[in-house]
N, C-alpha and C positions, 0 to 999 in steps of 0.2 A: 298416693299422689305420684310413685315411681311411673307408673302407668301415664300418669297422665305430663309429667315432665318428659318419655319417651314420644308422646303425638307434638309436643312442643320442639322437644330437638329434631323429631321428623319433613317435622314443614319448616326450620330451619333450613337443613339442605335442600326442601325444593326449594325453599328463596337463593339458592347457594348456585340451585343448576339452574335457573333464569338468571340469576346473574352474571354464571357460565354462557350465558346463549348470546345475552346481550353485553358482553364484555367490557362494564360497567367501574374493570379493577377492584373490587369488594368481594368479590370469589374466595379469596380465600379465609379469609373472616367470617363468611357466614360459615361458609365450613368449620371451621372453629366453635364455632359458636351452638353448633349444634352437636358436633363433639361432647365437648361441657356437658347440656345439658341434656346429649342420651344417656352419656358415661352413668351422670350421676342419677338419674333414673332408673337404669339400668343394678347402678350399685342398693340404691333403698329400696326395688325388687329384689333382689338374694338374699340382702341382710336378712328381710323380713318374708323368706319365704315360708317358714312356718306358723307365722304370725293367722290368731284370731281371724277367722272371714265373716261370719258374727257380729252387725251393730247392730248398736240399739239406734234408737230415731236422737238424740245428745250427744254419740258420736257421727252418725251422721249428716247435723248443721255444723258437726268442728271439722270435721274432712270436707265438707265444701270450699267452709272459708278459709281451710288452709288451704283446702287445689288451687282458686284461688288469686290466693297469697301467691303461689309458688310462680304458677302459671305468669302472674306480673314478672314478678323480679327474678324470675331465669328468661321474661322474651324484654328484657332491656340487655341483654347479653351485645346482641347484638351493631346496637346503640353504641355500645359502649367500644368496645372492639372495631367497630368500621370509622367509630369520629364522627359520624354522620349528624350528633347532636352536642353543645355542651353544654354541662353540671350534669349529676347525676337529678337535681330536683327534675330541671326540663324534662330528662329521659323517661322519670318515673310518670311525670304528666302523660308524657307522650302513649306512652304500653298501658295507662289504666284507663286509656280515654280508648286506645284501643279494645281492650279486651274486654269490658263493659258496651263500645261499640257507644259508644256517648258521642263520638270524633271531632270533640271540642282540638284544637293542634296550637301546640308553639312556632311550632317551626313557617318564620315568615314567607320563604320561598320555597314551595315544597316542587318545582318542574328543575332546580339542579343538585338533587337528590338521587346517587343511582340508581338504576332499576331496581334492583335485587331490597334495598331500603322499601321501594315503596310498596315493593307485593310486603315485605314480609310486613309493613303500618296495614294491609289490606286482609293477610293473611289473621293476626288480631284483632277485627272488625271478627270476619269469615267464621270465629273457631267462638270468639264470648256472644258472638247472636243466637245459638240455636243455647251454645250453653254447653263445654266442656267436661263438666261431667254426667251428663247428658248421654256428649258425643263416646264416651269411657264405656258406658253401655253397654249404647250401641251394639260397637263393633268390637269387646274385650268380655263378652262374659265369666274370662278366667277369676273375671275381679271376682265373682265368688261371694257379692254382702250383701245386704239389705239395698233391692237396688229404688224399691221405691224412698226409701224413705234418703235418696242420695238427690232425686226426681225430685222429690215434694219439696226439699227442700233450694234446689236448687231452680227450675222452673216459673219463669216469670207468668205472673199472675195468681189471683185468686183459687180459681178450680187449675184442676188439672185430669184433663180429660183422658181416656182412656182407649184405645183403638184397637188392646188386644189384652187377653185377660195377663201374659207375658206383660210385665216391665219392658224389657230388655226390645221384645217384637216391634212394642210401643214408639222406646226411641230410635230403632232402627225405619220406620214410618218414617216417624218425622225424619232426620237427617235423610230418607231417601227424594221426598219433597223437594227440603232445602238443599240438596247436591243438584237436585231438576232444578229448578227455578237459577239456579247461579247459571248456570250450562248455558239454558234457554234464555232468561237475558243477555246473557254477554255475546249470544246469535245474534239477536237481535240488532245492540248498540254494534257490532262489525258491518251488519244490510246498510244500519243507520247513516254508516259513515265516521265511526271507530276507529282504530286503534285496537290487533287486539290486545292491548298489553292498557289500553288505556279500556278496554271493556270489562276482562277480567276485574281488573283492582274495581270498580267502579260498582262491577255484576255485585260482588264480593262484600263491599261495603255499601248497596243497597240491601240486599239481604238482608243484610246483617241489620237493618237501621241502623247503621252507622254515623258516616258523615266522610271517611277519611277520603279525598281525591287526589286525581295524578296532576290537577291545574291550578294554576292563585285565585283563579273567579271562582276552582267551585264547579259547578255546572253550567256557569253565565259565561263557558266557556265555550257550551255552543249553543250563545244566541241565538246565531245566525243557524241552528237547524231546528226547526222545530220537534219533528220526528223525535229522533233522542230524549226533548226535555220530557214528549209525553211518553216514552217507553218505559222511564225512571221515575214518571208517574207513576204508572200501572204499577209496576213491580215494588214500589213502596206501599202501595196505596196495600197487593196481598202479604207481604211482609209486615204489615201491619193487622192484616187481620189473621184471626184463629186460627193453627196449620189442620184443626180437626176439620175446620170445616174446606182447609181443600183438599184434603184427604178425600171430604165425600165428594166435593166437584170429579178427582180425579174419578170415584165410582159411579156419576151423573146423576149423585143423589143431589140435587140443587132444590128441592125443597125444604130437606134442611137447611142449604144455607140460609135463602130466602123467612124461611120462618123463624131464626133465629133473631133473641131480638138485640141481641148485641150488636150484630152485623149493620143489623137496622138503622140502632142508633148511629154508627157508627158512618155508614156510607153519606143520610141526611146530613149530622153531624157536621161532614167536610163540604155535602153541597153547597147547606146552609154555611157558612163562614164564608166561602167561597164567591156564593153572590154577594151577601153585605158587602163582601172584601174591595169586590170590583169596581161593582158601583159607585161605592168612594171613590176608591183609585180614579176611577175617568171620568168623575168629575172635576173631580180634586186634586191634583196634582199633574208636577210636570215629568211625570212619566214619560206620559202619550208623547212628549216631543223627538223620539228616536224613533214614531211612526211617519208615516207618508202622506195612507192613506186611509179611510175609516173604517173598512171590514180587517186591516194591518192593526187596529191601533183596539180595535174590539178580538181579537183574538187573543193579543199579544197579553191585553190588559186578563182576559179571562185567561189567561195560558197561565202569565203566572206570580198569576195572585190561588188559579187551584196546585200550582206548583210549591209556594213559600205554605199552606195552609196542611197541605199532604207532609208536606215534611215534618214541620211540626209540628202533628197530632199527632203523628206514627213519630215520632223523637230523631229521625232521621239525621236531617241535619243539615242537609243538602242546600243551597239557595241559591238561587239566577238573580236575583235583583236584592236592593239594600230595602228592607220593608220597613227597618225606623225609621226612614225617610217620606211615611206616606203619613205622615201626621198621627201628632200624640196618642187619639184615637185608637184608632190603629193597632200604634205604640200595644195599648193597654191590651186590647183585645189577642194577640200573636205573644204578651204576655199573660195571659191567661190561659191559653191554645196548650203553653207548656206542661200544663198543669192535666191539662188532659188524658195523655199515649193513648197505646194501638188499645186491641180488641187483649183480652187474658187470652195465653195460649201464644202469643206471639211473639215475633222478636222486637217490639217498640218495650220501651224503658216507661218511664210514667209513670201514674197512679192507675191505671188503664179503665176502660168506658160503661165499662162492669161494675165495677164498686162506683161507680157513679150513679148510673143507673138503678142498681138496690138504695143507696143512700138516699136519694129525690123521692124512691118509689117507699120506703119506711119510713121518713117524713109523709110524705102524704098518708100515708096507711097510721096517722096517729092524730092525726085532724080527722079519721073516719070514726076512732078510738074513744075518744072525744065526746065526739057527738052522740055513739051507741057505745057505752062503756064492757057490756055484760055478753054483747056479740065477736065472737069467735072471727077474727076477720085476719087469716092468712096472706105473710108477703109472697107474692108467685115469682117468679122467672122461667120463661119458656115454658109456660102453660105446668109446672111445678112447684110446688113448695119451697121457699127456703127456710130452711132451717135455722133456728131463735140463735146458736154458735156461728153459724154460715154470718149474720148480722150482726155476731156480736164485733166477730171479731174482721169483718168489714170499717167496721166504724172505728174495733183499736187503730187499726193501721188506720185509718183520716189522719184522728188524733196524733198521733207520735207521724203520720209524717206531715204533717203543720207544724209539727213543733218541732222536727229536725231542717224544716225548710227555714221558718224562724230562728232558730238558732246558730241554722250556716248564715245566714246574714250577717245577724251580730258580730261572729267569729270572723267574716269579710270586710264589715265596719272599723271593725276592733283592727286589724291588716291595716286597712290603708284605704279601701275602697270607697269611693263614694254613695251616695244612698241609690240611685236606679241599676251603679254600676253591678252595688253588691244582691239587692233583688236579684239582678239578673241571671248570673253570675250561680247562686242556692240554688231558686229552679232550671236552670239549666243541665247542674252540676250529674242534681239528687235526680231527677229528672231525666237521665242521660239521654237531653234533646243536644244538646253541640253547639252551637249559637245562643248569644248568649241577648241581652239587652246592655245604651248605656257603650263604657268605653269600650267592651267586648261584644259590639255588636258583628251580626252577618259578613262584614265587609274587613274583620280586624280579627288579629289571631290573642292567642294568650300570654304572647309572652311575657308582654310589659306586665304579667301578674305577677306581685309581692314574693320571693321564695315559698317565704312558712303557708301564702292563701294557695298553692301548689302545691303540696304537700295534703293540704287541707280538701280543696277540693277533692282532689286522689280516690281522700277518706268515703266523699259524698255522693262519687262517681262509687263506688264500689257497692256503698249503702242504698244506693236509690234501686244497682244491679240486682242484689241478692233479696231485695222486699225489703226491708228495714230490718222484720224480725230477726232470718236469717247470719246476722252478721249479730244486731242490738244481745239478743240472746244472749252471745259469748262472754258480753262484760256483766252478764247478771251473775251475784251471788250463788243465785240457786243452780243455777245452770255444773255449777263444779261443785257441790251439797252429796253427797254420799246416796242421800235418803232419795 
């Protein structure tokens, strides 16, 4: 945790440097923030320099949960010292949304914020996207602790493919890809017409599957520049793809990518939803009134449909249009897509495509077993048999996920939200999606959310980001028992 705070403090100093370069007036406050967090991190390291570095699986989960809480709480300090957000509840919501790469915001006018704070918001996305614990393992092998326990507890998705026998080397490869994508997208967005500041901020948010923008209209600010939006779509898609497949792509092993069943399902789902939504929008929406000719209408409807579909499925949360105004059928479809999630091993939140695929196949398998009760028919994924343990884990995850969503909805309703908004905020927070439906749709912020609802949403964001079990297991009695 001391190492994690040092990382946080270091990036606060980086924000201070950018603040100094842009002369936005908050340079001193950001330096103070970095100094406070770094001092606490160094103090923790010094006081525990002779600790036992071997940890078991139970302690690994605890370190991950406490590590994330420590990063979130320390991440509130720049907002507090710069006085850019009023009220600790609002600050906690914004910071949690940042580190969990949810992208929901309580800020009604982000364009008046100093550049240093906007940069810090994007950094919280970028650190949380691939996971701060993985980051620590990648660059700080001095941790000397059971890296696999931390990696498994923190990494999103039902499985974690290793690119190298040593977990530190795997984490380094994943972070190298992550950093490379960030810089490549920044360059592309600049070439397409964005300023460097806007480009680096949106790249960090995008690769993390976050959603924080430097503009009030999000990517809708660039509706007159389709190239920028297509670049963002492409990198949203990459960020929602298993980063292990990106590694194979850099190795020119494209056969491995196109044979991956999750990747095929993920890609076809995006294309299928986009086509269906584009057809309905084209024939049944006033959205077309902004376009002058037939070609512009077709391209515009396709682009906006594709953008919203990729953004919601990958849980990125950028928007270019108000999908809640496209009719009740499409509103229901977008709400359903909040439960899809991207690929396992990506920076996306949500349920994950792989889990959906295995649950559906397991259901079909039960029909076969009814007809052939004595046959041994294994559940297969990527031409390999899936163990019963993994199947039970995924089914258990599905039950806990839906229970968490329902309980989340009930609590939001008790706190004063209407039915549609309660459903949307619960699904969006737990799935780390960002934009919701109802009163908290893509064109609105979460500023009007009741105070206790902001705390509850923050808890759901952390719960969803750490894949439920990592957080919930800490609340079970047998986690603390000595057996």
